[in-house]
VEXDREN-2710 file (C-alpha; in Angstrom, 1 decimal):
% VEXDREN-2710
k/r/px/py/pz
1/UNK/0.3/8.1/-15.4
2/UNK/0.4/9.2/-11.7
3/UNK/-1.1/6.3/-9.7
4/UNK/-4.5/6.8/-8.2
5/UNK/-4.8/7.7/-4.5
6/UNK/-6.7/5.1/-2.6
7/UNK/-8.9/5.5/0.5
8/UNK/-8.0/3.6/3.7
9/UNK/-10.6/0.9/2.9
10/UNK/-9.5/0.5/-0.7
11/UNK/-5.9/0.2/0.4
12/UNK/-6.8/-2.5/2.9
13/UNK/-8.8/-4.5/0.3
14/UNK/-6.1/-4.3/-2.2
15/UNK/-3.5/-5.4/0.3
16/UNK/-5.5/-8.4/1.3
17/UNK/-6.1/-9.4/-2.4
18/UNK/-2.4/-9.2/-3.0
19/UNK/-1.5/-11.2/0.1
20/UNK/-4.2/-13.9/-0.3
21/UNK/-3.3/-14.5/-4.0
22/UNK/0.1/-15.9/-2.8
23/UNK/-0.7/-17.3/0.6
24/UNK/-4.0/-19.1/-0.1
25/UNK/-4.0/-19.7/-3.9
26/UNK/-6.5/-22.6/-3.5
27/UNK/-9.3/-20.2/-2.4
28/UNK/-8.2/-17.2/-4.6
29/UNK/-10.0/-15.2/-6.2
30/UNK/-11.7/-14.3/-2.9
31/UNK/-15.4/-14.1/-2.0
32/UNK/-16.8/-11.0/-0.3
33/UNK/-17.0/-12.9/3.0
34/UNK/-13.3/-14.0/2.7
35/UNK/-12.2/-10.5/1.9
36/UNK/-14.1/-9.1/4.9
37/UNK/-12.4/-11.6/7.1
38/UNK/-9.0/-10.8/5.6
39/UNK/-9.5/-7.1/6.1
40/UNK/-10.5/-7.5/9.7
41/UNK/-7.7/-9.8/10.7
42/UNK/-6.0/-8.8/14.0
43/UNK/-2.6/-10.3/13.0
44/UNK/-0.4/-8.8/10.4
45/UNK/-2.5/-5.6/10.1
46/UNK/-1.6/-2.1/11.1
47/UNK/-3.9/-0.5/11.9
48/UNK/-6.5/-3.1/12.8
49/UNK/-9.8/-2.2/11.1
50/UNK/-13.4/-3.4/11.5
51/UNK/-15.0/-3.2/8.1
52/UNK/-18.5/-4.3/7.1
53/UNK/-19.6/-6.1/4.0
54/UNK/-20.8/-2.7/2.7
55/UNK/-17.4/-1.1/3.4
56/UNK/-15.6/-3.7/1.5
57/UNK/-18.0/-3.8/-1.4
58/UNK/-17.7/0.0/-1.8
59/UNK/-13.9/-0.3/-1.6
60/UNK/-14.1/-3.0/-4.3
61/UNK/-16.1/-0.7/-6.5
62/UNK/-13.5/2.0/-6.2
63/UNK/-10.7/-0.5/-7.0
64/UNK/-12.6/-1.8/-10.0
65/UNK/-13.1/1.8/-11.3
66/UNK/-9.3/2.2/-11.2
67/UNK/-8.7/-1.2/-12.8
68/UNK/-6.9/-2.4/-9.7
69/UNK/-9.4/-5.1/-9.0
70/UNK/-11.5/-7.4/-11.2
71/UNK/-14.7/-9.4/-10.5
72/UNK/-15.2/-13.0/-11.7
73/UNK/-18.2/-15.2/-11.6
74/UNK/-18.0/-18.7/-10.5
75/UNK/-20.5/-20.8/-8.5
76/UNK/-23.2/-19.0/-6.6
77/UNK/-21.2/-16.0/-5.5
78/UNK/-18.9/-13.5/-7.1
79/UNK/-15.1/-13.6/-6.6
80/UNK/-12.6/-10.8/-6.6
81/UNK/-8.9/-10.6/-7.6
82/UNK/-6.4/-7.7/-7.8
83/UNK/-5.0/-6.4/-11.1
84/UNK/-2.1/-4.4/-9.6
85/UNK/0.7/-5.8/-11.8
86/UNK/-1.1/-4.7/-15.0
87/UNK/-2.7/-1.5/-13.7
88/UNK/0.4/-0.1/-12.1
89/UNK/2.9/-1.8/-14.5
90/UNK/4.8/-3.5/-11.7
91/UNK/6.7/-6.8/-11.4
92/UNK/5.3/-9.4/-9.0
93/UNK/8.2/-8.7/-6.5
94/UNK/7.1/-5.0/-6.3
95/UNK/3.5/-6.0/-5.9
96/UNK/4.4/-8.2/-3.0
97/UNK/6.3/-5.3/-1.3
98/UNK/3.3/-2.9/-1.9
99/UNK/1.0/-5.5/-0.4
100/UNK/3.0/-5.7/2.8
101/UNK/3.2/-1.9/3.1
102/UNK/-0.5/-1.5/2.5
103/UNK/-1.3/-4.1/5.2
104/UNK/1.3/-3.4/7.8
105/UNK/2.3/0.2/7.5
106/UNK/5.9/1.6/7.3
107/UNK/8.6/-1.0/7.6
108/UNK/12.4/-1.4/7.1
109/UNK/13.8/-3.4/4.2
110/UNK/14.7/-6.2/6.6
111/UNK/11.1/-6.3/8.0
112/UNK/9.7/-6.3/4.5
113/UNK/11.9/-9.3/3.5
114/UNK/10.5/-11.2/6.4
115/UNK/6.9/-10.1/6.0
116/UNK/6.8/-10.8/2.3
117/UNK/8.3/-14.3/2.5
118/UNK/5.0/-16.1/1.9
119/UNK/4.3/-13.8/-1.1
120/UNK/7.8/-13.7/-2.6
121/UNK/11.1/-14.9/-1.2
122/UNK/13.8/-12.3/-1.7
123/UNK/17.3/-13.4/-1.8
124/UNK/18.6/-10.8/0.6
125/UNK/17.9/-7.3/2.0
126/UNK/19.8/-5.6/-0.8
127/UNK/17.4/-7.1/-3.3
128/UNK/14.5/-5.7/-1.4
129/UNK/16.2/-2.3/-1.3
130/UNK/16.7/-2.4/-5.1
131/UNK/13.0/-2.9/-5.7
132/UNK/12.1/-0.3/-3.2
133/UNK/14.4/2.2/-4.9
134/UNK/12.7/1.3/-8.2
135/UNK/9.3/2.0/-6.7
136/UNK/10.5/5.3/-5.3
137/UNK/12.0/6.5/-8.7
138/UNK/9.2/5.5/-11.0
139/UNK/8.8/7.9/-13.9
140/UNK/5.0/7.4/-13.6
141/UNK/5.1/8.5/-10.0
142/UNK/6.7/7.3/-6.8
143/UNK/4.8/4.5/-5.0
144/UNK/7.0/4.5/-1.8
145/UNK/9.1/6.9/0.1
146/UNK/12.0/6.4/2.5
147/UNK/11.4/8.0/5.9
148/UNK/14.0/9.8/7.9
149/UNK/16.1/7.6/10.1
150/UNK/14.8/7.7/13.8
151/UNK/17.4/8.0/16.6
152/UNK/18.9/4.8/17.8
153/UNK/18.0/2.8/14.7
154/UNK/20.3/1.4/12.0
155/UNK/17.8/1.1/9.2
156/UNK/15.3/3.6/7.7
157/UNK/11.6/2.6/7.1
158/UNK/9.7/2.8/4.0
159/UNK/6.1/3.9/3.5
160/UNK/3.6/3.4/0.6
161/UNK/2.2/6.4/-1.2
162/UNK/-0.6/4.7/-2.9
163/UNK/-3.1/5.3/-0.2
164/UNK/-4.3/8.5/1.5
165/UNK/-3.6/6.8/4.8
166/UNK/-0.2/8.0/5.7
167/UNK/0.2/7.5/9.4
168/UNK/4.0/7.7/9.2
169/UNK/3.9/11.3/8.1
170/UNK/1.6/12.4/10.9
171/UNK/3.5/10.5/13.6
172/UNK/6.8/12.0/12.3
173/UNK/5.3/15.4/12.4
174/UNK/3.8/15.2/15.8
175/UNK/6.2/13.0/17.8
176/UNK/8.5/14.8/20.3
177/UNK/11.9/14.9/18.8
178/UNK/14.8/13.2/20.6
179/UNK/17.9/15.3/21.6
180/UNK/20.1/16.0/18.7
181/UNK/17.5/15.4/16.0
182/UNK/17.5/18.0/13.2
183/UNK/13.8/19.1/13.6
184/UNK/14.0/21.4/10.5
185/UNK/15.2/18.7/8.3
186/UNK/12.6/16.2/9.6
187/UNK/9.9/18.9/9.0
188/UNK/11.1/19.4/5.5
189/UNK/11.0/15.7/4.8
190/UNK/7.4/15.4/6.2
191/UNK/6.3/18.4/4.2
192/UNK/7.8/17.0/1.0
193/UNK/6.0/13.6/1.5
194/UNK/2.7/15.4/2.3
195/UNK/3.1/17.5/-0.9
196/UNK/3.6/14.3/-2.9
197/UNK/0.4/12.8/-1.6
198/UNK/-1.5/16.0/-2.2
199/UNK/-0.3/16.1/-5.8
200/UNK/-1.5/12.5/-6.3
201/UNK/-4.9/13.5/-4.9
202/UNK/-5.2/16.4/-7.3
203/UNK/-4.2/14.3/-10.3
204/UNK/-6.8/11.8/-9.4
205/UNK/-9.5/14.4/-9.1
206/UNK/-8.4/15.8/-12.5
207/UNK/-8.7/12.4/-14.1
208/UNK/-12.2/11.9/-12.6
209/UNK/-13.3/15.2/-14.1
210/UNK/-11.9/14.3/-17.5
211/UNK/-13.8/10.9/-17.5
212/UNK/-17.0/12.5/-16.4
213/UNK/-16.9/15.3/-19.0
END
């Protein structure tokens, strides 16, 4: 099955649930208040968002509809956890990478190794790259894509395709190219990524219609 396309708010909530499961296990699953605080963090977030309780609750409802989040009762308030491993059929290492990409935007394999250290400790960059390649080549639909190398850099960056928020595509399309850059090839790459996201959106709408009929 092609994975569902998430809104910006849904992507942020899912990323926070993935992150907090590993970094604060004593307080996981999370309450709504803890989720709101995690979504609105100013550190380790790109972009920085300001979500209300209602925004987060609506995002949770969307994630639950897609089986990407679950609700548990305990004490006086509800708690929430992610279900990404089962819903997307991914190993925990890949879920950690997806969480970092959802929260921080496009990153190199080296940056991902550092930024996922508290969620999963990868042995080396080549291990990170191996899991990224698996995510990009999934038969059920790619969840990440490798972006064109920018001038003056040694590593390419990777972006997630699970969310409709794809700032890397827009920045790549709108940025002024440096001398010597193959503009046509860059435009083709951006168009291909945009088509993949559009296909995911169409598939999601088709699935919604099937469920409602």
